[in-house]
Predicted model as a PDB file, atoms N, CA, C, CB and O in Angstrom, pLDDT in the B-factor column:
MODEL        1                                                                  
ATOM      1  N   MET A   1     -26.628-223.684  36.889  1.00 72.00           N  
ATOM      2  CA  MET A   1     -25.314-223.258  36.422  1.00 72.00           C  
ATOM      3  C   MET A   1     -24.276-223.871  37.366  1.00 72.00           C  
ATOM      4  CB  MET A   1     -25.197-221.679  36.375  1.00 72.00           C  
ATOM      5  O   MET A   1     -24.328-223.657  38.577  1.00 72.00           O  
ATOM      6  N   GLU A   2     -23.351-224.621  36.815  1.00 89.00           N  
ATOM      7  CA  GLU A   2     -22.338-225.293  37.620  1.00 89.00           C  
ATOM      8  C   GLU A   2     -21.061-224.502  37.781  1.00 89.00           C  
ATOM      9  CB  GLU A   2     -22.019-226.607  37.022  1.00 89.00           C  
ATOM     10  O   GLU A   2     -20.338-224.672  38.762  1.00 89.00           O  
ATOM     11  N   ASN A   3     -20.777-223.627  36.811  1.00 92.00           N  
ATOM     12  CA  ASN A   3     -19.557-222.818  36.908  1.00 92.00           C  
ATOM     13  C   ASN A   3     -19.841-221.430  36.372  1.00 92.00           C  
ATOM     14  CB  ASN A   3     -18.379-223.473  36.131  1.00 92.00           C  
ATOM     15  O   ASN A   3     -20.884-221.180  35.769  1.00 92.00           O  
ATOM     16  N   ILE A   4     -18.902-220.537  36.600  1.00 95.00           N  
ATOM     17  CA  ILE A   4     -19.093-219.141  36.223  1.00 95.00           C  
ATOM     18  C   ILE A   4     -17.730-218.539  35.893  1.00 95.00           C  
ATOM     19  CB  ILE A   4     -19.802-218.337  37.362  1.00 95.00           C  
ATOM     20  O   ILE A   4     -16.723-218.899  36.503  1.00 95.00           O  
ATOM     21  N   VAL A   5     -17.700-217.633  34.937  1.00 96.00           N  
ATOM     22  CA  VAL A   5     -16.484-216.924  34.563  1.00 96.00           C  
ATOM     23  C   VAL A   5     -16.608-215.488  35.073  1.00 96.00           C  
ATOM     24  CB  VAL A   5     -16.249-216.963  33.006  1.00 96.00           C  
ATOM     25  O   VAL A   5     -17.560-214.782  34.742  1.00 96.00           O  
ATOM     26  N   VAL A   6     -15.631-215.065  35.885  1.00 97.00           N  
ATOM     27  CA  VAL A   6     -15.620-213.705  36.422  1.00 97.00           C  
ATOM     28  C   VAL A   6     -14.206-213.143  36.272  1.00 97.00           C  
ATOM     29  CB  VAL A   6     -16.085-213.680  37.924  1.00 97.00           C  
ATOM     30  O   VAL A   6     -13.247-213.907  36.165  1.00 97.00           O  
ATOM     31  N   PRO A   7     -14.068-211.821  36.265  1.00 97.00           N  
ATOM     32  CA  PRO A   7     -12.739-211.214  36.139  1.00 97.00           C  
ATOM     33  C   PRO A   7     -11.864-211.478  37.377  1.00 97.00           C  
ATOM     34  CB  PRO A   7     -12.876-209.704  35.912  1.00 97.00           C  
ATOM     35  O   PRO A   7     -12.338-211.387  38.509  1.00 97.00           O  
ATOM     36  N   VAL A   8     -10.618-211.796  37.153  1.00 97.00           N  
ATOM     37  CA  VAL A   8      -9.664-212.003  38.247  1.00 97.00           C  
ATOM     38  C   VAL A   8      -9.537-210.728  39.072  1.00 97.00           C  
ATOM     39  CB  VAL A   8      -8.278-212.432  37.698  1.00 97.00           C  
ATOM     40  O   VAL A   8      -9.424-210.791  40.296  1.00 97.00           O  
ATOM     41  N   SER A   9      -9.554-209.577  38.416  1.00 98.00           N  
ATOM     42  CA  SER A   9      -9.428-208.307  39.136  1.00 98.00           C  
ATOM     43  C   SER A   9     -10.570-208.128  40.138  1.00 98.00           C  
ATOM     44  CB  SER A   9      -9.406-207.129  38.146  1.00 98.00           C  
ATOM     45  O   SER A   9     -10.357-207.588  41.223  1.00 98.00           O  
ATOM     46  N   ALA A  10     -11.770-208.573  39.788  1.00 98.00           N  
ATOM     47  CA  ALA A  10     -12.912-208.477  40.702  1.00 98.00           C  
ATOM     48  C   ALA A  10     -12.729-209.426  41.889  1.00 98.00           C  
ATOM     49  CB  ALA A  10     -14.232-208.797  39.959  1.00 98.00           C  
ATOM     50  O   ALA A  10     -13.071-209.082  43.020  1.00 98.00           O  
ATOM     51  N   LEU A  11     -12.188-210.623  41.626  1.00 98.00           N  
ATOM     52  CA  LEU A  11     -11.906-211.569  42.712  1.00 98.00           C  
ATOM     53  C   LEU A  11     -10.838-211.017  43.653  1.00 98.00           C  
ATOM     54  CB  LEU A  11     -11.456-212.928  42.140  1.00 98.00           C  
ATOM     55  O   LEU A  11     -10.944-211.144  44.873  1.00 98.00           O  
ATOM     56  N   LEU A  12      -9.815-210.409  43.076  1.00 98.00           N  
ATOM     57  CA  LEU A  12      -8.743-209.821  43.883  1.00 98.00           C  
ATOM     58  C   LEU A  12      -9.297-208.699  44.758  1.00 98.00           C  
ATOM     59  CB  LEU A  12      -7.606-209.286  42.979  1.00 98.00           C  
ATOM     60  O   LEU A  12      -8.962-208.608  45.939  1.00 98.00           O  
ATOM     61  N   ASN A  13     -10.140-207.850  44.185  1.00 98.00           N  
ATOM     62  CA  ASN A  13     -10.746-206.769  44.967  1.00 98.00           C  
ATOM     63  C   ASN A  13     -11.599-207.333  46.097  1.00 98.00           C  
ATOM     64  CB  ASN A  13     -11.599-205.860  44.065  1.00 98.00           C  
ATOM     65  O   ASN A  13     -11.576-206.809  47.211  1.00 98.00           O  
ATOM     66  N   LEU A  14     -12.349-208.394  45.822  1.00 98.00           N  
ATOM     67  CA  LEU A  14     -13.164-209.043  46.845  1.00 98.00           C  
ATOM     68  C   LEU A  14     -12.269-209.587  47.956  1.00 98.00           C  
ATOM     69  CB  LEU A  14     -14.017-210.178  46.229  1.00 98.00           C  
ATOM     70  O   LEU A  14     -12.558-209.387  49.136  1.00 98.00           O  
ATOM     71  N   ALA A  15     -11.188-210.272  47.592  1.00 98.00           N  
ATOM     72  CA  ALA A  15     -10.276-210.834  48.586  1.00 98.00           C  
ATOM     73  C   ALA A  15      -9.672-209.739  49.463  1.00 98.00           C  
ATOM     74  CB  ALA A  15      -9.162-211.629  47.896  1.00 98.00           C  
ATOM     75  O   ALA A  15      -9.548-209.912  50.675  1.00 98.00           O  
ATOM     76  N   LYS A  16      -9.302-208.628  48.862  1.00 98.00           N  
ATOM     77  CA  LYS A  16      -8.746-207.505  49.629  1.00 98.00           C  
ATOM     78  C   LYS A  16      -9.780-206.934  50.594  1.00 98.00           C  
ATOM     79  CB  LYS A  16      -8.247-206.402  48.681  1.00 98.00           C  
ATOM     80  O   LYS A  16      -9.456-206.600  51.734  1.00 98.00           O  
ATOM     81  N   GLU A  17     -11.011-206.826  50.139  1.00 98.00           N  
ATOM     82  CA  GLU A  17     -12.081-206.302  50.974  1.00 98.00           C  
ATOM     83  C   GLU A  17     -12.363-207.254  52.150  1.00 98.00           C  
ATOM     84  CB  GLU A  17     -13.359-206.086  50.133  1.00 98.00           C  
ATOM     85  O   GLU A  17     -12.532-206.808  53.285  1.00 98.00           O  
ATOM     86  N   LEU A  18     -12.411-208.551  51.875  1.00 98.00           N  
ATOM     87  CA  LEU A  18     -12.611-209.542  52.929  1.00 98.00           C  
ATOM     88  C   LEU A  18     -11.495-209.465  53.965  1.00 98.00           C  
ATOM     89  CB  LEU A  18     -12.683-210.955  52.332  1.00 98.00           C  
ATOM     90  O   LEU A  18     -11.749-209.494  55.169  1.00 98.00           O  
ATOM     91  N   GLU A  19     -10.273-209.367  53.491  1.00 98.00           N  
ATOM     92  CA  GLU A  19      -9.123-209.290  54.393  1.00 98.00           C  
ATOM     93  C   GLU A  19      -9.164-208.003  55.226  1.00 98.00           C  
ATOM     94  CB  GLU A  19      -7.810-209.362  53.590  1.00 98.00           C  
ATOM     95  O   GLU A  19      -8.914-208.035  56.431  1.00 98.00           O  
ATOM     96  N   ALA A  20      -9.475-206.889  54.595  1.00 98.00           N  
ATOM     97  CA  ALA A  20      -9.547-205.613  55.311  1.00 98.00           C  
ATOM     98  C   ALA A  20     -10.632-205.625  56.385  1.00 98.00           C  
ATOM     99  CB  ALA A  20      -9.805-204.475  54.329  1.00 98.00           C  
ATOM    100  O   ALA A  20     -10.500-204.959  57.412  1.00 98.00           O  
ATOM    101  N   ASP A  21     -11.699-206.377  56.150  1.00 97.00           N  
ATOM    102  CA  ASP A  21     -12.784-206.480  57.111  1.00 97.00           C  
ATOM    103  C   ASP A  21     -12.523-207.537  58.185  1.00 97.00           C  
ATOM    104  CB  ASP A  21     -14.070-206.794  56.393  1.00 97.00           C  
ATOM    105  O   ASP A  21     -13.342-207.736  59.082  1.00 97.00           O  
ATOM    106  N   GLY A  22     -11.374-208.213  58.086  1.00 97.00           N  
ATOM    107  CA  GLY A  22     -10.999-209.205  59.087  1.00 97.00           C  
ATOM    108  C   GLY A  22     -11.731-210.531  58.963  1.00 97.00           C  
ATOM    109  O   GLY A  22     -11.815-211.289  59.929  1.00 97.00           O  
ATOM    110  N   MET A  23     -12.259-210.814  57.781  1.00 97.00           N  
ATOM    111  CA  MET A  23     -12.981-212.076  57.576  1.00 97.00           C  
ATOM    112  C   MET A  23     -11.997-213.236  57.488  1.00 97.00           C  
ATOM    113  CB  MET A  23     -13.850-212.011  56.295  1.00 97.00           C  
ATOM    114  O   MET A  23     -10.910-213.104  56.927  1.00 97.00           O  
ATOM    115  N   GLU A  24     -12.394-214.372  58.051  1.00 98.00           N  
ATOM    116  CA  GLU A  24     -11.561-215.574  58.001  1.00 98.00           C  
ATOM    117  C   GLU A  24     -12.010-216.535  56.913  1.00 98.00           C  
ATOM    118  CB  GLU A  24     -11.579-216.278  59.341  1.00 98.00           C  
ATOM    119  O   GLU A  24     -11.211-217.305  56.380  1.00 98.00           O  
ATOM    120  N   TYR A  25     -13.312-216.483  56.583  1.00 98.00           N  
ATOM    121  CA  TYR A  25     -13.888-217.415  55.617  1.00 98.00           C  
ATOM    122  C   TYR A  25     -14.835-216.667  54.686  1.00 98.00           C  
ATOM    123  CB  TYR A  25     -14.629-218.569  56.336  1.00 98.00           C  
ATOM    124  O   TYR A  25     -15.335-215.587  55.001  1.00 98.00           O  
ATOM    125  N   VAL A  26     -15.059-217.280  53.536  1.00 98.00           N  
ATOM    126  CA  VAL A  26     -16.020-216.718  52.594  1.00 98.00           C  
ATOM    127  C   VAL A  26     -16.862-217.858  52.014  1.00 98.00           C  
ATOM    128  CB  VAL A  26     -15.294-215.921  51.458  1.00 98.00           C  
ATOM    129  O   VAL A  26     -16.343-218.911  51.644  1.00 98.00           O  
ATOM    130  N   GLN A  27     -18.154-217.623  51.948  1.00 97.00           N  
ATOM    131  CA  GLN A  27     -19.062-218.572  51.290  1.00 97.00           C  
ATOM    132  C   GLN A  27     -19.390-217.988  49.931  1.00 97.00           C  
ATOM    133  CB  GLN A  27     -20.377-218.833  52.141  1.00 97.00           C  
ATOM    134  O   GLN A  27     -19.893-216.869  49.834  1.00 97.00           O  
ATOM    135  N   LEU A  28     -19.106-218.746  48.876  1.00 97.00           N  
ATOM    136  CA  LEU A  28     -19.367-218.310  47.506  1.00 97.00           C  
ATOM    137  C   LEU A  28     -20.565-219.068  46.952  1.00 97.00           C  
ATOM    138  CB  LEU A  28     -18.121-218.524  46.608  1.00 97.00           C  
ATOM    139  O   LEU A  28     -20.685-220.280  47.132  1.00 97.00           O  
ATOM    140  N   SER A  29     -21.444-218.343  46.280  1.00 97.00           N  
ATOM    141  CA  SER A  29     -22.624-218.950  45.662  1.00 97.00           C  
ATOM    142  C   SER A  29     -22.775-218.406  44.255  1.00 97.00           C  
ATOM    143  CB  SER A  29     -23.905-218.675  46.498  1.00 97.00           C  
ATOM    144  O   SER A  29     -22.468-217.244  43.988  1.00 97.00           O  
ATOM    145  N   ILE A  30     -23.253-219.261  43.352  1.00 97.00           N  
ATOM    146  CA  ILE A  30     -23.546-218.822  41.992  1.00 97.00           C  
ATOM    147  C   ILE A  30     -25.025-218.515  41.901  1.00 97.00           C  
ATOM    148  CB  ILE A  30     -23.133-219.897  40.942  1.00 97.00           C  
ATOM    149  O   ILE A  30     -25.868-219.369  42.179  1.00 97.00           O  
ATOM    150  N   LEU A  31     -25.332-217.296  41.513  1.00 96.00           N  
ATOM    151  CA  LEU A  31     -26.717-216.882  41.312  1.00 96.00           C  
ATOM    152  C   LEU A  31     -27.058-217.066  39.844  1.00 96.00           C  
ATOM    153  CB  LEU A  31     -26.944-215.403  41.761  1.00 96.00           C  
ATOM    154  O   LEU A  31     -26.383-216.513  38.975  1.00 96.00           O  
ATOM    155  N   ASP A  32     -28.089-217.830  39.564  1.00 94.00           N  
ATOM    156  CA  ASP A  32     -28.505-218.072  38.186  1.00 94.00           C  
ATOM    157  C   ASP A  32     -29.064-216.802  37.552  1.00 94.00           C  
ATOM    158  CB  ASP A  32     -29.549-219.190  38.133  1.00 94.00           C  
ATOM    159  O   ASP A  32     -29.563-215.927  38.258  1.00 94.00           O  
ATOM    160  N   PRO A  33     -28.985-216.695  36.222  1.00 93.00           N  
ATOM    161  CA  PRO A  33     -29.582-215.536  35.547  1.00 93.00           C  
ATOM    162  C   PRO A  33     -31.093-215.516  35.794  1.00 93.00           C  
ATOM    163  CB  PRO A  33     -29.279-215.569  34.018  1.00 93.00           C  
ATOM    164  O   PRO A  33     -31.710-216.548  36.059  1.00 93.00           O  
ATOM    165  N   ASP A  34     -31.662-214.331  35.701  1.00 91.00           N  
ATOM    166  CA  ASP A  34     -33.086-214.183  35.975  1.00 91.00           C  
ATOM    167  C   ASP A  34     -33.685-213.166  35.012  1.00 91.00           C  
ATOM    168  CB  ASP A  34     -33.325-213.756  37.443  1.00 91.00           C  
ATOM    169  O   ASP A  34     -32.968-212.377  34.397  1.00 91.00           O  
ATOM    170  N   ASP A  35     -34.983-213.195  34.895  1.00 89.00           N  
ATOM    171  CA  ASP A  35     -35.715-212.238  34.059  1.00 89.00           C  
ATOM    172  C   ASP A  35     -36.641-211.456  34.978  1.00 89.00           C  
ATOM    173  CB  ASP A  35     -36.522-212.962  32.905  1.00 89.00           C  
ATOM    174  O   ASP A  35     -37.551-212.019  35.587  1.00 89.00           O  
ATOM    175  N   ASP A  36     -36.401-210.148  35.071  1.00 87.00           N  
ATOM    176  CA  ASP A  36     -37.210-209.278  35.922  1.00 87.00           C  
ATOM    177  C   ASP A  36     -38.009-208.335  35.046  1.00 87.00           C  
ATOM    178  CB  ASP A  36     -36.324-208.484  36.918  1.00 87.00           C  
ATOM    179  O   ASP A  36     -37.537-207.261  34.673  1.00 87.00           O  
ATOM    180  N   GLU A  37     -39.240-208.753  34.717  1.00 88.00           N  
ATOM    181  CA  GLU A  37     -40.140-207.953  33.873  1.00 88.00           C  
ATOM    182  C   GLU A  37     -39.469-207.532  32.557  1.00 88.00           C  
ATOM    183  CB  GLU A  37     -40.607-206.707  34.638  1.00 88.00           C  
ATOM    184  O   GLU A  37     -39.533-206.372  32.149  1.00 88.00           O  
ATOM    185  N   GLY A  38     -38.829-208.502  31.916  1.00 88.00           N  
ATOM    186  CA  GLY A  38     -38.202-208.254  30.624  1.00 88.00           C  
ATOM    187  C   GLY A  38     -36.750-207.827  30.700  1.00 88.00           C  
ATOM    188  O   GLY A  38     -36.052-207.827  29.687  1.00 88.00           O  
ATOM    189  N   GLU A  39     -36.287-207.465  31.880  1.00 90.00           N  
ATOM    190  CA  GLU A  39     -34.880-207.086  32.051  1.00 90.00           C  
ATOM    191  C   GLU A  39     -34.106-208.326  32.484  1.00 90.00           C  
ATOM    192  CB  GLU A  39     -34.718-205.922  33.101  1.00 90.00           C  
ATOM    193  O   GLU A  39     -34.427-208.945  33.498  1.00 90.00           O  
ATOM    194  N   ILE A  40     -33.087-208.681  31.711  1.00 89.00           N  
ATOM    195  CA  ILE A  40     -32.283-209.861  32.020  1.00 89.00           C  
ATOM    196  C   ILE A  40     -31.238-209.498  33.076  1.00 89.00           C  
ATOM    197  CB  ILE A  40     -31.601-210.422  30.735  1.00 89.00           C  
ATOM    198  O   ILE A  40     -30.437-208.580  32.900  1.00 89.00           O  
ATOM    199  N   ILE A  41     -31.275-210.240  34.159  1.00 90.00           N  
ATOM    200  CA  ILE A  41     -30.274-210.082  35.208  1.00 90.00           C  
ATOM    201  C   ILE A  41     -29.270-211.213  35.007  1.00 90.00           C  
ATOM    202  CB  ILE A  41     -30.922-210.112  36.665  1.00 90.00           C  
ATOM    203  O   ILE A  41     -29.636-212.385  35.101  1.00 90.00           O  
ATOM    204  N   PRO A  42     -27.997-210.874  34.728  1.00 92.00           N  
ATOM    205  CA  PRO A  42     -27.012-211.919  34.430  1.00 92.00           C  
ATOM    206  C   PRO A  42     -26.670-212.759  35.650  1.00 92.00           C  
ATOM    207  CB  PRO A  42     -25.749-211.299  33.874  1.00 92.00           C  
ATOM    208  O   PRO A  42     -26.899-212.347  36.787  1.00 92.00           O  
ATOM    209  N   ALA A  43     -26.122-213.930  35.402  1.00 95.00           N  
ATOM    210  CA  ALA A  43     -25.611-214.771  36.486  1.00 95.00           C  
ATOM    211  C   ALA A  43     -24.528-213.984  37.218  1.00 95.00           C  
ATOM    212  CB  ALA A  43     -25.051-216.141  35.942  1.00 95.00           C  
ATOM    213  O   ALA A  43     -23.900-213.092  36.648  1.00 95.00           O  
ATOM    214  N   ALA A  44     -24.323-214.325  38.475  1.00 97.00           N  
ATOM    215  CA  ALA A  44     -23.331-213.604  39.268  1.00 97.00           C  
ATOM    216  C   ALA A  44     -22.767-214.508  40.353  1.00 97.00           C  
ATOM    217  CB  ALA A  44     -23.947-212.339  39.891  1.00 97.00           C  
ATOM    218  O   ALA A  44     -23.347-215.537  40.700  1.00 97.00           O  
ATOM    219  N   LEU A  45     -21.632-214.098  40.872  1.00 97.00           N  
ATOM    220  CA  LEU A  45     -21.003-214.777  42.002  1.00 97.00           C  
ATOM    221  C   LEU A  45     -21.310-213.944  43.242  1.00 97.00           C  
ATOM    222  CB  LEU A  45     -19.441-214.955  41.789  1.00 97.00           C  
ATOM    223  O   LEU A  45     -21.025-212.748  43.288  1.00 97.00           O  
ATOM    224  N   SER A  46     -21.888-214.588  44.233  1.00 98.00           N  
ATOM    225  CA  SER A  46     -22.261-213.924  45.477  1.00 98.00           C  
ATOM    226  C   SER A  46     -21.294-214.363  46.567  1.00 98.00           C  
ATOM    227  CB  SER A  46     -23.736-214.249  45.873  1.00 98.00           C  
ATOM    228  O   SER A  46     -20.893-215.526  46.613  1.00 98.00           O  
ATOM    229  N   ALA A  47     -20.914-213.426  47.456  1.00 98.00           N  
ATOM    230  CA  ALA A  47     -19.968-213.742  48.522  1.00 98.00           C  
ATOM    231  C   ALA A  47     -20.463-213.224  49.867  1.00 98.00           C  
ATOM    232  CB  ALA A  47     -18.594-213.154  48.207  1.00 98.00           C  
ATOM    233  O   ALA A  47     -20.948-212.098  49.979  1.00 98.00           O  
ATOM    234  N   SER A  48     -20.327-214.076  50.890  1.00 98.00           N  
ATOM    235  CA  SER A  48     -20.635-213.694  52.268  1.00 98.00           C  
ATOM    236  C   SER A  48     -19.429-214.064  53.122  1.00 98.00           C  
ATOM    237  CB  SER A  48     -21.949-214.397  52.792  1.00 98.00           C  
ATOM    238  O   SER A  48     -19.005-215.220  53.141  1.00 98.00           O  
ATOM    239  N   GLY A  49     -18.884-213.084  53.823  1.00 98.00           N  
ATOM    240  CA  GLY A  49     -17.728-213.328  54.678  1.00 98.00           C  
ATOM    241  C   GLY A  49     -18.149-213.526  56.116  1.00 98.00           C  
ATOM    242  O   GLY A  49     -19.167-212.996  56.559  1.00 98.00           O  
ATOM    243  N   PHE A  50     -17.333-214.316  56.860  1.00 98.00           N  
ATOM    244  CA  PHE A  50     -17.622-214.511  58.276  1.00 98.00           C  
ATOM    245  C   PHE A  50     -16.358-214.917  59.029  1.00 98.00           C  
ATOM    246  CB  PHE A  50     -18.719-215.574  58.462  1.00 98.00           C  
ATOM    247  O   PHE A  50     -15.346-215.295  58.439  1.00 98.00           O  
ATOM    248  N   LYS A  51     -16.457-214.823  60.350  1.00 97.00           N  
ATOM    249  CA  LYS A  51     -15.352-215.174  61.237  1.00 97.00           C  
ATOM    250  C   LYS A  51     -15.717-216.447  61.996  1.00 97.00           C  
ATOM    251  CB  LYS A  51     -15.030-214.008  62.224  1.00 97.00           C  
ATOM    252  O   LYS A  51     -16.894-216.714  62.236  1.00 97.00           O  
ATOM    253  N   SER A  52     -14.707-217.233  62.375  1.00 95.00           N  
ATOM    254  CA  SER A  52     -14.968-218.494  63.086  1.00 95.00           C  
ATOM    255  C   SER A  52     -15.625-218.242  64.441  1.00 95.00           C  
ATOM    256  CB  SER A  52     -13.660-219.279  63.279  1.00 95.00           C  
ATOM    257  O   SER A  52     -16.358-219.095  64.941  1.00 95.00           O  
ATOM    258  N   SER A  53     -15.371-217.087  65.032  1.00 94.00           N  
ATOM    259  CA  SER A  53     -15.964-216.782  66.336  1.00 94.00           C  
ATOM    260  C   SER A  53     -17.451-216.442  66.236  1.00 94.00           C  
ATOM    261  CB  SER A  53     -15.220-215.628  66.984  1.00 94.00           C  
ATOM    262  O   SER A  53     -18.174-216.518  67.229  1.00 94.00           O  
ATOM    263  N   MET A  54     -17.913-216.063  65.027  1.00 94.00           N  
ATOM    264  CA  MET A  54     -19.322-215.719  64.810  1.00 94.00           C  
ATOM    265  C   MET A  54     -19.797-216.260  63.464  1.00 94.00           C  
ATOM    266  CB  MET A  54     -19.528-214.186  64.877  1.00 94.00           C  
ATOM    267  O   MET A  54     -20.100-215.476  62.564  1.00 94.00           O  
ATOM    268  N   PRO A  55     -19.869-217.596  63.305  1.00 92.00           N  
ATOM    269  CA  PRO A  55     -20.212-218.169  61.991  1.00 92.00           C  
ATOM    270  C   PRO A  55     -21.623-217.840  61.507  1.00 92.00           C  
ATOM    271  CB  PRO A  55     -20.058-219.656  62.044  1.00 92.00           C  
ATOM    272  O   PRO A  55     -21.899-217.924  60.310  1.00 92.00           O  
ATOM    273  N   ASP A  56     -22.517-217.468  62.424  1.00 93.00           N  
ATOM    274  CA  ASP A  56     -23.881-217.131  62.016  1.00 93.00           C  
ATOM    275  C   ASP A  56     -24.032-215.670  61.620  1.00 93.00           C  
ATOM    276  CB  ASP A  56     -24.843-217.450  63.129  1.00 93.00           C  
ATOM    277  O   ASP A  56     -25.061-215.289  61.062  1.00 93.00           O  
ATOM    278  N   PHE A  57     -23.023-214.844  61.898  1.00 96.00           N  
ATOM    279  CA  PHE A  57     -23.054-213.438  61.515  1.00 96.00           C  
ATOM    280  C   PHE A  57     -22.231-213.285  60.240  1.00 96.00           C  
ATOM    281  CB  PHE A  57     -22.505-212.515  62.664  1.00 96.00           C  
ATOM    282  O   PHE A  57     -21.006-213.402  60.261  1.00 96.00           O  
ATOM    283  N   ARG A  58     -22.917-213.024  59.135  1.00 97.00           N  
ATOM    284  CA  ARG A  58     -22.236-212.945  57.834  1.00 97.00           C  
ATOM    285  C   ARG A  58     -22.408-211.569  57.213  1.00 97.00           C  
ATOM    286  CB  ARG A  58     -22.770-214.021  56.876  1.00 97.00           C  
ATOM    287  O   ARG A  58     -23.434-210.911  57.382  1.00 97.00           O  
ATOM    288  N   THR A  59     -21.390-211.159  56.499  1.00 98.00           N  
ATOM    289  CA  THR A  59     -21.415-209.886  55.786  1.00 98.00           C  
ATOM    290  C   THR A  59     -21.467-210.179  54.299  1.00 98.00           C  
ATOM    291  CB  THR A  59     -20.177-209.003  56.142  1.00 98.00           C  
ATOM    292  O   THR A  59     -20.610-210.888  53.772  1.00 98.00           O  
ATOM    293  N   ASP A  60     -22.467-209.640  53.623  1.00 98.00           N  
ATOM    294  CA  ASP A  60     -22.589-209.828  52.177  1.00 98.00           C  
ATOM    295  C   ASP A  60     -21.770-208.782  51.446  1.00 98.00           C  
ATOM    296  CB  ASP A  60     -24.064-209.758  51.736  1.00 98.00           C  
ATOM    297  O   ASP A  60     -21.688-207.628  51.865  1.00 98.00           O  
ATOM    298  N   TYR A  61     -21.172-209.199  50.358  1.00 98.00           N  
ATOM    299  CA  TYR A  61     -20.339-208.321  49.540  1.00 98.00           C  
ATOM    300  C   TYR A  61     -20.968-208.156  48.161  1.00 98.00           C  
ATOM    301  CB  TYR A  61     -18.898-208.880  49.418  1.00 98.00           C  
ATOM    302  O   TYR A  61     -21.856-208.914  47.773  1.00 98.00           O  
ATOM    303  N   GLU A  62     -20.496-207.163  47.436  1.00 97.00           N  
ATOM    304  CA  GLU A  62     -21.039-206.874  46.112  1.00 97.00           C  
ATOM    305  C   GLU A  62     -20.869-208.088  45.194  1.00 97.00           C  
ATOM    306  CB  GLU A  62     -20.349-205.632  45.500  1.00 97.00           C  
ATOM    307  O   GLU A  62     -19.811-208.717  45.156  1.00 97.00           O  
ATOM    308  N   GLU A  63     -21.921-208.391  44.471  1.00 97.00           N  
ATOM    309  CA  GLU A  63     -21.889-209.523  43.539  1.00 97.00           C  
ATOM    310  C   GLU A  63     -20.963-209.228  42.363  1.00 97.00           C  
ATOM    311  CB  GLU A  63     -23.307-209.844  43.029  1.00 97.00           C  
ATOM    312  O   GLU A  63     -20.791-208.077  41.964  1.00 97.00           O  
ATOM    313  N   ILE A  64     -20.373-210.284  41.819  1.00 98.00           N  
ATOM    314  CA  ILE A  64     -19.510-210.172  40.651  1.00 98.00           C  
ATOM    315  C   ILE A  64     -20.256-210.798  39.478  1.00 98.00           C  
ATOM    316  CB  ILE A  64     -18.114-210.867  40.887  1.00 98.00           C  
ATOM    317  O   ILE A  64     -20.581-211.985  39.506  1.00 98.00           O  
ATOM    318  N   GLU A  65     -20.522-210.008  38.457  1.00 96.00           N  
ATOM    319  CA  GLU A  65     -21.299-210.495  37.313  1.00 96.00           C  
ATOM    320  C   GLU A  65     -20.501-211.439  36.417  1.00 96.00           C  
ATOM    321  CB  GLU A  65     -21.797-209.325  36.494  1.00 96.00           C  
ATOM    322  O   GLU A  65     -19.300-211.266  36.210  1.00 96.00           O  
ATOM    323  N   HIS A  66     -21.190-212.417  35.905  1.00 96.00           N  
ATOM    324  CA  HIS A  66     -20.658-213.398  34.970  1.00 96.00           C  
ATOM    325  C   HIS A  66     -20.230-212.707  33.668  1.00 96.00           C  
ATOM    326  CB  HIS A  66     -21.709-214.499  34.684  1.00 96.00           C  
ATOM    327  O   HIS A  66     -20.895-211.783  33.200  1.00 96.00           O  
ATOM    328  N   VAL A  67     -19.117-213.163  33.094  1.00 95.00           N  
ATOM    329  CA  VAL A  67     -18.644-212.673  31.794  1.00 95.00           C  
ATOM    330  C   VAL A  67     -18.991-213.735  30.756  1.00 95.00           C  
ATOM    331  CB  VAL A  67     -17.087-212.368  31.811  1.00 95.00           C  
ATOM    332  O   VAL A  67     -18.281-214.735  30.647  1.00 95.00           O  
ATOM    333  N   PRO A  68     -20.073-213.542  29.986  1.00 88.00           N  
ATOM    334  CA  PRO A  68     -20.562-214.594  29.095  1.00 88.00           C  
ATOM    335  C   PRO A  68     -19.692-214.847  27.874  1.00 88.00           C  
ATOM    336  CB  PRO A  68     -21.927-214.256  28.645  1.00 88.00           C  
ATOM    337  O   PRO A  68     -19.831-215.897  27.246  1.00 88.00           O  
ATOM    338  N   ASP A  69     -18.809-213.937  27.512  1.00 86.00           N  
ATOM    339  CA  ASP A  69     -18.009-214.083  26.299  1.00 86.00           C  
ATOM    340  C   ASP A  69     -17.030-215.245  26.340  1.00 86.00           C  
ATOM    341  CB  ASP A  69     -17.257-212.826  26.048  1.00 86.00           C  
ATOM    342  O   ASP A  69     -16.497-215.637  25.302  1.00 86.00           O  
ATOM    343  N   PHE A  70     -16.786-215.803  27.519  1.00 84.00           N  
ATOM    344  CA  PHE A  70     -15.746-216.823  27.660  1.00 84.00           C  
ATOM    345  C   PHE A  70     -16.277-218.175  28.132  1.00 84.00           C  
ATOM    346  CB  PHE A  70     -14.699-216.343  28.620  1.00 84.00           C  
ATOM    347  O   PHE A  70     -15.523-218.977  28.683  1.00 84.00           O  
ATOM    348  N   ASP A  71     -17.553-218.432  27.923  1.00 72.00           N  
ATOM    349  CA  ASP A  71     -18.135-219.722  28.322  1.00 72.00           C  
ATOM    350  C   ASP A  71     -17.576-220.848  27.497  1.00 72.00           C  
ATOM    351  CB  ASP A  71     -19.649-219.697  28.192  1.00 72.00           C  
ATOM    352  O   ASP A  71     -17.952-222.003  27.695  1.00 72.00           O  
TER     353      ASP A  71                                                      
ENDMDL                                                                          
END                                                                             
């Protein structure tokens, strides 16, 4: 999956959370959809925040699920 559609409101909430936690950078990753014993897990946007003083210490944030209606 090369791109993903997510709600702007979810991105805004993520940005606010990163800022409140004092993060300077965020690494974004797209998680491909998966099948877990017949249950479909949708694609999602994953985020890990970190500070320049501790680039190896990252904080993971709640994933944002893909909105398939707008592909």
